[in-house]
N, C-alpha and C positions, 0 to 999 in steps of 0.2 A: 872577532872582527865582524863588521856588519855584513848582512846578506845582501848581495848585489844582483842576484838573478833568481827568477822562479822558473823551475822546470816542471812542466805540466804533463800529467796523464791526460788522455782524451776521453775514452769511453767510460761513462758513468761518473766522470769528473767535470768535464766541460759539456759534453754531449750526452743527452739523455738516452743512452743506449738501451737500457732495460725497457723503457716505454716503446721506443721505436721497434725493438726486436719483437715485442709482444704484438703490437699492431701489425707489423709486417708479416709475422708468422700466421696470424689469423687470416689476413687477406689472402695470403698465398695458399693456405690450406683450403679455403673456400674456392679459389680459382682452380686449384688442381684437383678438386673433389676428393680431398683426403681427410676432411674433418671427421667423418663417421668412423674412420679407423682409430681415432684417438679419443673421441668423446668430448674432450674439452681442449681449448687452445692451451691452457696451462699444462696439461699432460703432454701435449705435443712439444711445447716449448721446453719443458723439463728434459724430455728425451733428446731434443736437439742440442741443448746445452751440455748434457753429459757427453754426447758424441763430439761436440766441439772441443770440450776440455781434453778428451782422450786424443783426438787428432792433433790438437795444438801441441800436446806433450810429445807426440811423435815428431812434429816439425821442430820443436825446441831441441830435441835430442839429435837432430840431423838425419832422421830416418826418412823424411819426405820433404818435398818442396812446399812453399806457401800455396801454390796452385794445387799441388797434389793433395794437401790436407783438405782443401775445399771440396775437391772431387770425391774424396773418400767420405767426407761428412754426408754427402748426398747418398752415396751407395749404401752406407750403413743405415741412415735414416729411413730409406725406402726398402731396405733389405733386398737390394738388387745389385749384387756384386758384379753382375754381367754388364752393367752400364758402361758404354764406351766413354772415353774422355770427353768427346764433344757432347754426348747426351747429358753427362753429369754437369758439365759446364753450362749447358743451356738451362737446365733445371735451376742451378744456382743463380744464374743471371735473372731468371724470372722471380726468384725469391728476393734478390737484391732490389729489383724494381719496386716491389711492395714495401720492403724495409726502408729504402731511401725516401719513399714518399712520406714517411713519418718522422724524418729527421728534425731535431730541434735542439737548441741549446737549453740548458737549465736557465731559469730566469735570473739567477744570481750571478751568472757568468760575466755579462757585459759590464754591470756596475763594478765588479771586482777588478776586471781588466782596466777599466777606465781609472779607477782609484789608484792603481799601481803603475799606470803607464809612464808617469814621469819619474818614479822613484826606483823602479826595478827593470832589468832586462828580462826577456821572456823567451822560452824555447819549449819544445815538446819532445818527450821520450815515450814511445808507445810500443806495446807488444803487438804490432800489426805490420803492415807494409807501407812504404812511402806512398805508393800509388793510391792506396785506400785512404790514408789519413790526410794527405795533401788535398785530395779532391773533397773529402768531407769538410775540412776546414774552410776551403774556398766556398763550397755550397752554403755553409753556415755563416759566411761573411766575416771570418776572423783570421784567415791565413796571414794577413799582413800584420797581425799583432805579435808574431813570433819570428825571431831572428833565424831560427833553425828548427827543422823537424827531423828527428831521428827515429827510425823504426827497426824492430827486431829482424825483419826479413832481410834488410840490407846490411845491418850490422853483423849478422850471424850470431847475435847474442840476444837473449831475452831477459827482461827483469824476472827474478831478482838478482841476476848475475851482476857482480860489482862492475865488470867491464862495460856493461851497457850504460850505467850511470856515469862512469868515468869518461866514456866516449862523448857523452853529451856535455860534460864539463869542459872537455878539451875543445869541443866545437865553440863554446862560449869564451874560451881562453881564461877560465877562472878555476881556482882550486875548489875541490868539493865542499869545503866548509863555508864557502861564500855562495853556494847554490842550494836553495831549498827545493825539495821535491814535494809536489802536491798530487795526491792520488787517492782513489777510493778503496784500495785493497790494503788491509792492515799488514799482511805478510809480504806480498809481491811488491807493493809500493812503499809503505812506511818502513817495515823492517829491512827490506832490500836496500832502500836508500841509506838508512842509518848504518847498516853494515858496510856500505860503500864509502862512508865518511861524510854523507850529506845530512843536514838537518831535514826533518820530514814533517809534513802536515798530512794527517789522515782526514779526508772529508767523509764523514760518516752520515750520509743523508738518511739512512733508514733507521738509525737509532739502535745499533747493535747492543745487546745486553753487556753489562760489565763496565768497568772503569776505563780510564785512558790506557792506551797500549803499554804493555810492560816494557817494551824496548825503550831504553833511555834515548832521548833525542827526538822522539815523535810527539807531536802535538795534535790532539783530536779536536775537530770542529764539526759543527752540524750544518753549517752553511758557509759558502764563500764570502758572505757578508762579514764574517768574522776575520777573514784573512788580512785585510789591510791593517787592522789593529794588532794582530799577531806579529806581522812583519814590521810595523811602525814602532812598536815598543821595543825596549831592550829585553826581548823575550828569551827566557832560558827554556829551550826546547826540552820537553819532558816534564815541565812544571804543570800543576793542575790546570786543566782546561776549563773554559767557560761552558763546555758542552752540558746540556741538560737533557 
C-alpha cells in the first residue's frame, strides 16, 4: 500500500545540529573563558557529546528528568558537582544562547518539503522535548509544515522503542506501513523504525563507509533531494540505493 505520510527526525536531518553545536560551543567556551582547558573546540565538543549521550541514557531509562539531565551535563562537563540547580541552569542557558544563534536548516530541506507538500502528510518524532523542538521548528520557519510534533520527554518513550514510532502513527491515524520515517541515525532511526513496522529512509549526509543498511526495509540516501523520487516511485524499501 502507498506511503501516505512522512515522519521526520529533526536534529541532523532537518536542522544542522552538528554545525550549530560546534559553533555554539566555540562561542560559549570563549565567553566563559574555558577554551584553554580543552585546547581545541573539537576536544571540548567531543567531551560534551560523550556527557550528553551518558546523561540522555539516564533520562531514557527514567533515572532523571529532561531538565535534570541538562543540569547534570553541566556539572560533569565543568567537573563541579556542587553546582546548584539554578547555577547549572544559568550556565546551560548561556550555552543555549550561543547555540541558538547558529541555528539553520540544511539547504535541501525546504525543496524536499515543497516537493512532498501535496502528496504526503508530515509529522515529527524526536528524542527531545516538545518545548525545545516546537520552538526550534518555529524559529526555523517550518513548524506549520507538520501536523504533529511528538517528543520523547512527553511520550515517556525514546527512539528506538517501537512505542514511540507507534504513538506518532496513532497521532496521524495511519498504520505503520503507510508512514515512512526519515532520520540520520542508522540504528536509532532506520532500524528502530523498521523494527516498529515502518519503512525507513536513512539520510547519510556524511557518507558513512559500507553499503546500504543491513536492516530490510531501510533505504539509504545522501541528500533529501533524493527523497521525492524514493517516495514517488513504487519503491521496494531495502532495494539498492542511489547513494554514492
